[in-house]
C-alpha positions in Angstrom: -44.0 -11.3 -70.7 -41.9 -9.6 -68.0 -42.4 -5.9 -67.7 -39.3 -3.7 -67.6 -40.8 -0.8 -65.7 -43.8 -0.7 -63.5 -45.3 2.2 -61.6 -47.5 1.6 -58.7 -49.6 4.7 -57.9 -51.7 5.8 -54.9 -50.7 2.9 -52.6 -51.0 2.9 -48.9 -47.4 1.8 -48.2 -46.8 -0.2 -45.0 -43.1 -0.2 -44.1 -40.9 0.2 -41.0 -43.6 1.0 -38.6 -45.4 3.5 -40.7 -48.2 3.8 -43.3 -48.0 6.5 -45.9 -49.6 7.2 -49.3 -47.3 7.2 -52.2 -46.0 5.8 -55.6 -43.3 3.2 -56.3 -41.4 2.8 -59.5 -40.0 -0.6 -60.2 -37.2 -0.9 -62.8 -35.9 -4.3 -63.7 -35.6 -6.4 -60.5 -35.4 -3.4 -58.1 -37.3 -0.6 -56.5 -36.0 2.4 -58.3 -37.9 5.2 -56.6 -40.4 5.8 -53.7 -42.2 9.2 -53.6 -45.4 10.9 -52.8 -46.0 11.2 -56.6 -44.1 9.9 -59.5 -45.1 10.6 -63.1 -44.6 8.1 -66.0 -42.0 9.8 -68.2 -42.1 7.3 -71.0 -44.6 5.0 -72.8 -42.9 1.8 -71.7 -44.1 2.1 -68.0 -46.9 -0.1 -67.0 -49.1 1.7 -64.5 -51.0 0.0 -61.7 -53.5 2.2 -59.7 -53.5 0.9 -56.2 -56.1 3.3 -55.0 -57.5 2.1 -51.7 -55.1 -0.9 -51.5 -52.2 -1.4 -49.2 -48.7 -2.2 -50.4 -46.6 -4.6 -48.2 -43.1 -6.0 -48.5 -43.3 -9.6 -49.7 -43.6 -12.1 -46.8 -40.5 -14.2 -46.0 -41.6 -17.5 -44.6 -38.8 -19.0 -42.7 -40.3 -22.6 -42.3 -41.9 -24.6 -45.0 -42.0 -28.2 -46.1 -42.6 -28.4 -49.8 -42.0 -32.2 -49.9 -39.6 -32.4 -52.9 -37.7 -34.6 -53.6 -39.3 -37.9 -52.6 -42.7 -37.0 -51.2 -44.2 -35.3 -54.3 -47.5 -37.0 -54.0 -48.2 -34.6 -51.2 -46.7 -31.4 -52.7 -43.7 -30.1 -54.7 -41.7 -26.9 -55.0 -43.7 -25.7 -58.1 -47.2 -26.2 -56.7 -46.5 -24.9 -53.2 -44.4 -21.9 -54.3 -47.3 -21.0 -56.6 -49.8 -21.2 -53.7 -47.3 -19.1 -51.7 -47.2 -16.2 -54.1 -51.0 -16.2 -54.3 -50.9 -15.8 -50.5 -48.3 -12.9 -50.7 -45.3 -15.0 -49.6 -42.5 -14.0 -52.0 -39.6 -15.9 -50.3 -39.5 -19.2 -48.4 -36.9 -21.3 -46.5 -37.6 -25.0 -46.9 -36.8 -27.7 -44.5 -34.4 -30.7 -44.9 -36.7 -33.7 -44.0 -37.4 -34.7 -47.6 -36.5 -38.0 -49.2 -33.5 -38.2 -49.5 -32.8 -35.8 -46.6 -30.8 -32.6 -47.1 -28.0 -33.7 -44.9 -25.1 -33.5 -47.4 -23.9 -30.6 -49.5 -24.6 -32.7 -52.6 -28.2 -33.2 -51.8 -28.6 -29.5 -50.8 -27.4 -28.4 -54.2 -29.7 -30.9 -55.9 -32.6 -29.2 -54.2 -31.4 -25.8 -55.3 -31.2 -27.1 -58.8 -34.9 -28.2 -58.6 -36.0 -24.8 -57.2 -34.1 -22.9 -59.9 -36.2 -24.6 -62.6 -39.6 -24.8 -60.9 -40.1 -22.2 -58.0 -42.4 -19.2 -58.4 -41.1 -17.7 -55.1 -37.5 -16.8 -54.0 -36.0 -19.8 -52.2 -33.5 -21.1 -49.8 -33.1 -24.2 -47.8 -32.1 -25.3 -44.4 -29.3 -27.9 -44.1 -30.2 -30.8 -41.9 -28.1 -31.8 -38.8 -28.0 -35.5 -37.7 -26.1 -37.4 -35.0 -23.3 -38.1 -37.5 -23.0 -35.5 -40.2 -20.8 -32.7 -38.5 -18.3 -33.0 -41.3 -21.0 -32.0 -43.8 -22.3 -29.2 -41.7 -18.8 -27.7 -41.6 -18.7 -27.7 -45.5 -21.8 -25.5 -45.8 -21.3 -21.9 -47.0 -23.3 -19.6 -44.7 -23.5 -16.9 -47.3 -25.5 -19.1 -49.6 -27.7 -21.2 -47.2 -30.3 -20.0 -44.8 -29.1 -22.0 -41.8 -29.0 -25.2 -40.0 -32.1 -27.2 -38.8 -32.1 -29.7 -36.0 -35.0 -31.8 -35.0 -35.0 -32.3 -31.2 -38.4 -33.9 -31.3 -39.6 -37.1 -33.0 -41.8 -35.8 -35.8 -39.1 -36.7 -38.4 -37.9 -40.2 -37.7 -34.2 -40.7 -38.2 -33.4 -36.9 -38.3 -33.9 -36.8 -34.6 -30.7 -35.4 -33.0 -30.7 -36.9 -29.4 -27.0 -37.4 -28.6 -26.0 -34.6 -26.1 -22.4 -34.7 -27.0 -23.1 -34.3 -30.7 -25.5 -31.5 -30.0 -22.9 -29.6 -28.0 -20.3 -30.1 -30.8 -22.7 -28.8 -33.4 -23.6 -25.8 -31.3 -19.9 -25.1 -30.7 -18.9 -25.5 -34.3 -21.0 -23.4 -36.5 -21.7 -19.7 -36.9 -25.0 -20.4 -38.8 -28.4 -19.7 -37.3 -29.4 -23.0 -35.7 -33.2 -23.5 -36.0 -34.7 -26.2 -33.8 -37.9 -28.2 -33.4 -38.2 -28.6 -29.6 -40.2 -31.5 -28.1 -38.7 -34.0 -25.6 -38.7 -37.4 -27.1 -38.8 -39.4 -23.8 -41.8 -37.4 -22.5 -43.7 -37.9 -25.7 -43.0 -41.7 -25.8 -44.1 -42.1 -22.1 -47.4 -40.1 -22.8 -48.0 -42.0 -26.0 -47.6 -45.4 -24.4 -50.0 -44.4 -21.6 -52.6 -43.4 -24.0 -52.2 -46.5 -26.2 -52.6 -48.6 -23.1 -55.9 -46.8 -22.4 -57.3 -46.4 -25.9 -55.4 -48.6 -28.2 -54.2 -47.2 -31.5 -57.4 -45.1 -32.1 -56.6 -42.4 -29.5 -59.1 -39.4 -29.6 -57.5 -36.5 -31.4 -58.3 -34.2 -28.4 -55.5 -36.0 -26.6 -52.8 -34.8 -29.0 -51.8 -31.8 -27.0 -51.7 -34.0 -23.9 -49.4 -36.5 -25.5 -47.2 -33.9 -27.2 -47.5 -31.8 -24.0 -46.5 -28.5 -22.6 -43.9 -30.3 -20.5 -42.4 -32.0 -23.6 -42.1 -28.6 -25.4 -40.7 -26.7 -22.3 -38.1 -29.4 -21.4 -36.6 -29.4 -24.9 -36.8 -25.6 -25.5 -35.2 -24.8 -22.1 -32.4 -27.4 -22.7 -31.7 -25.9 -26.3 -31.5 -22.4 -24.8 -29.2 -23.5 -21.9 -26.9 -25.1 -24.5 -26.9 -22.0 -26.7 -26.0 -19.8 -23.7 -23.2 -22.2 -22.8 -21.7 -22.4 -26.3 -22.6 -18.9 -27.6 -24.5 -20.4 -30.5 -27.0 -18.4 -32.5 -30.3 -20.2 -31.7 -33.8 -19.8 -33.3 -36.6 -21.8 -31.7 -39.3 -22.7 -34.2 -43.1 -22.9 -33.7 -43.6 -22.1 -30.0 -46.9 -23.6 -28.9 -47.1 -23.0 -25.1 -47.4 -19.9 -23.0 -44.8 -21.4 -20.6 -42.1 -21.4 -23.3 -42.5 -17.7 -24.0 -41.0 -16.9 -20.6 -37.7 -18.3 -21.8 -37.2 -15.4 -24.3 -36.2 -11.8 -23.9 -37.5 -8.5 -25.3 -34.8 -6.4 -23.7 -32.6 -6.0 -26.8 -33.2 -5.3 -30.5 -33.6 -8.3 -32.8 -30.4 -7.7 -34.7 -28.4 -8.1 -31.4 -30.3 -11.2 -30.1 -28.5 -14.5 -29.9 -31.7 -16.5 -29.0 -34.9 -15.9 -31.0 -38.3 -17.4 -31.4 -41.0 -18.0 -33.9 -44.7 -18.6 -33.7 -46.9 -20.2 -36.5 -50.2 -19.0 -37.9 -52.0 -22.1 -36.6 -50.9 -21.7 -33.1 -52.2 -18.1 -33.2 -55.5 -19.0 -34.8 -56.7 -22.5 -33.4 -56.9 -23.9 -30.0 -57.7 -27.3 -28.5 -61.4 -26.4 -28.7 -61.2 -26.8 -32.5 -60.2 -30.5 -32.5 -63.9 -31.6 -32.2 -64.7 -29.9 -35.5 -61.4 -30.0 -37.4 -60.0 -33.4 -36.2 -56.7 -34.5 -37.7 -56.7 -31.5 -40.1 -55.2 -29.5 -37.3 -52.9 -32.2 -36.0 -49.6 -30.5 -36.0 -46.3 -31.1 -34.1 -46.0 -29.3 -31.8 -49.7 -29.6 -31.0 -52.2 -26.8 -31.0 -52.8 -26.3 -27.3 -55.2 -24.3 -25.1 -56.9 -21.0 -25.7 -54.8 -19.8 -22.7 -51.6 -20.8 -24.5 -52.8 -19.0 -27.6 -53.5 -15.9 -25.6 -50.0 -16.0 -24.1 -48.4 -16.6 -27.5 -50.2 -13.4 -28.8 -48.9 -11.5 -25.7 -45.3 -12.6 -26.3 -45.6 -11.8 -30.0 -46.7 -8.3 -29.4 -44.2 -7.6 -26.6 -41.3 -8.9 -28.8 -40.4 -12.0 -26.9 -41.5 -13.8 -30.1 -39.8 -12.3 -33.2 -41.3 -14.0 -36.3 -44.6 -15.3 -37.7 -44.2 -18.3 -40.0 -46.4 -21.1 -41.4 -44.6 -24.5 -41.0 -46.5 -25.4 -44.2 -46.4 -29.2 -44.2 -49.1 -30.7 -46.5 -50.3 -34.3 -46.5 -53.0 -35.9 -48.6 -56.6 -36.1 -47.3 -56.3 -39.9 -47.5 -53.3 -39.8 -45.1 -55.0 -37.4 -42.8 -58.1 -39.5 -42.5 -56.2 -42.3 -40.7 -56.7 -43.0 -37.0 -54.7 -40.9 -34.6 -51.5 -43.1 -34.4 -51.4 -43.3 -38.2 -52.5 -39.8 -39.3 -49.4 -37.6 -40.0 -48.9 -34.2 -38.4 -48.8 -31.0 -40.5 -51.1 -29.0 -42.8 -50.9 -26.6 -45.8 -50.9 -22.8 -44.9 -48.8 -20.7 -47.3 -51.8 -19.5 -49.4 -53.7 -18.3 -46.4 -51.2 -17.3 -43.7 -51.2 -13.5 -44.7 -54.9 -13.4 -45.1 -55.3 -15.0 -41.6 -53.0 -12.4 -40.0 -54.7 -9.5 -41.8 -58.0 -11.0 -40.5 -56.5 -10.6 -37.0 -55.8 -7.0 -37.9 -59.5 -6.6 -38.6 -60.2 -8.2 -35.2 -58.0 -5.5 -33.6 -55.5 -8.2 -32.4 -52.5 -6.7 -34.3 -51.7 -3.7 -36.4 -50.8 -3.7 -40.1 -47.4 -2.4 -39.2 -46.7 -5.2 -36.7 -47.9 -7.9 -39.3 -45.3 -6.5 -41.7 -42.6 -6.4 -38.9 -43.2 -10.0 -37.9 -43.7 -11.5 -41.3 -41.4 -9.4 -43.6 -38.9 -7.3 -41.7 -37.9 -9.7 -38.9 -37.2 -12.8 -41.0 -35.0 -10.6 -43.1 -33.1 -9.3 -40.0 -32.9 -12.7 -38.3 -31.5 -14.6 -41.3 -29.6 -11.5 -42.7 -31.4 -11.9 -46.1 -29.9 -9.6 -48.7 -32.1 -6.7 -50.0 -35.5 -8.2 -49.1 -38.2 -7.8 -46.5 -38.6 -4.1 -46.8 -39.9 -1.5 -49.3 -36.7 0.5 -49.9 -35.0 2.0 -52.9 -32.4 -0.4 -54.2 -34.1 -3.4 -52.7 -35.5 -6.2 -54.8 -39.1 -5.5 -55.7 -40.8 -8.2 -53.8 -44.1 -6.6 -53.1 -47.7 -7.5 -52.3 -50.9 -5.4 -52.9 -53.8 -6.3 -50.6 -57.4 -5.2 -50.7 -58.5 -5.0 -47.0 -62.2 -4.9 -48.1 -62.6 -7.7 -50.6 -63.8 -10.8 -48.8 -63.5 -14.3 -50.1 -64.2 -17.7 -48.6 -61.7 -20.6 -48.7 -63.2 -23.5 -50.6 -62.1 -26.4 -52.8 -62.2 -24.6 -56.1 -59.8 -21.8 -55.0 -57.2 -23.9 -53.0 -53.9 -24.2 -54.9 -52.1 -26.7 -52.7 -51.3 -30.0 -54.4 -53.0 -31.8 -51.5 -56.3 -30.0 -52.3 -57.4 -29.0 -48.8 -56.9 -26.4 -46.2 -57.6 -26.2 -42.5 -59.2 -22.9 -43.3 -61.9 -24.3 -45.5 -65.2 -22.6 -45.0 -63.4 -19.5 -43.4 -64.2 -16.1 -44.9 -61.3 -13.6 -44.9 -62.0 -9.9 -45.3 -58.7 -9.3 -47.1 -57.7 -10.5 -50.6 -54.2 -10.5 -52.0 -54.6 -9.0 -55.5 -51.0 -8.6 -56.8 -47.7 -10.2 -56.0 -44.3 -8.9 -57.5 -41.2 -11.2 -57.4 -38.0 -9.4 -58.3 -39.9 -6.7 -60.2 -42.0 -9.2 -62.1 -45.8 -9.1 -61.7 -46.0 -12.8 -60.9 -49.7 -13.0 -59.7 -52.6 -10.7 -60.4 -56.2 -11.4 -59.4 -55.8 -15.2 -59.4 -53.8 -15.3 -62.7 -50.2 -16.3 -62.8 -47.5 -14.9 -65.0 -45.9 -17.8 -67.0 -42.5 -16.1 -66.7 -40.9 -17.3 -63.4 -38.6 -14.7 -61.9 -37.6 -16.3 -58.6 -34.1 -16.2 -57.3 -32.0 -18.0 -54.8 -31.8 -16.0 -51.6 -28.4 -14.6 -50.6 -27.3 -13.5 -47.1 -25.3 -10.6 -45.7 -22.9 -12.7 -43.6 
């Protein structure tokens, strides 16, 4: 059943750059009151004692692939959103490269209808741009859709947008945030052919970051940024993977005033090319996981605010698919259940503060996409909240993985932090590995 009033007591509340001890009263879908101490004034209040635990705003993941419709042998909105809330992600923005692709308003609304029935987490979708769907792009209502996604790299087949005139027209014609996957197609094809000539189809996985190279990423990112500056478009560059690209971005103005922003994903902050020997195609992503030096430079740019957001690019494939040789193994991996735990592990390693984790995973996605009443712990905001125990270790293993694909690149990793409670719109949706059968997710709305 859905509880009408919940009182969280004695929490260490992490919000807007501070940590303070206090209580939070949830009434219906919203945060009613935040105070040092709140007493339960009636018997219908459900009290949760958070003594010793930390209360964070729910994570907003701005880039996931939940594979529905059309690719549901890998994942679907229900299974992956369930894994997400177990990992403290309360809202997600899903990508358009499903089957059929989300490149018409009709197909977009069909996905919203699926999510309305099946999602455990709050949801929105990116609309997909192609070389020939500008008319459809112009029909999209920016107040009800997260933004526009353009694939400027070849990871997505016929969603590649590679016509310069079309790109400039799209950049000039929409006020929506344009999120881009940046890898230069010609560079990748040349590198791939050279490696096939040398190795045949069974290329060593360690060559992946050489094929999908720093040059391929930088060429594409720099061109997209130049076009955004020329047209005045609002550009967001997804999943930076190289140190060189970080120099394209500024930290001189507040995020709310930036026209060009950047994201880094958990896997590019965690893994390096040294991990291919052990992890193989399980860490084959596009863009590729690159060098330890690149990883260090991504961390530096994240902490000095050239990079604005941490996301997952959750993109599951079956183990059978992943076990193929290099040229046949798909890129991508599942991350939503373990992304927050991984970043809180980096807190334990003194790489990042709790306040900055919340800033980059909760506040900044809300600012960047102008998400309405989410991403913060504020009175009057939706009660999307996550309780974490920083000293309750667990090891990622087959029997506690919730992804439909049944595996994780973090298998065997022990995290010090456990997500114990997740609230979605005031509903206690997840508690100590048990899920509430009442789904309370809502379609995200935007202050535009």
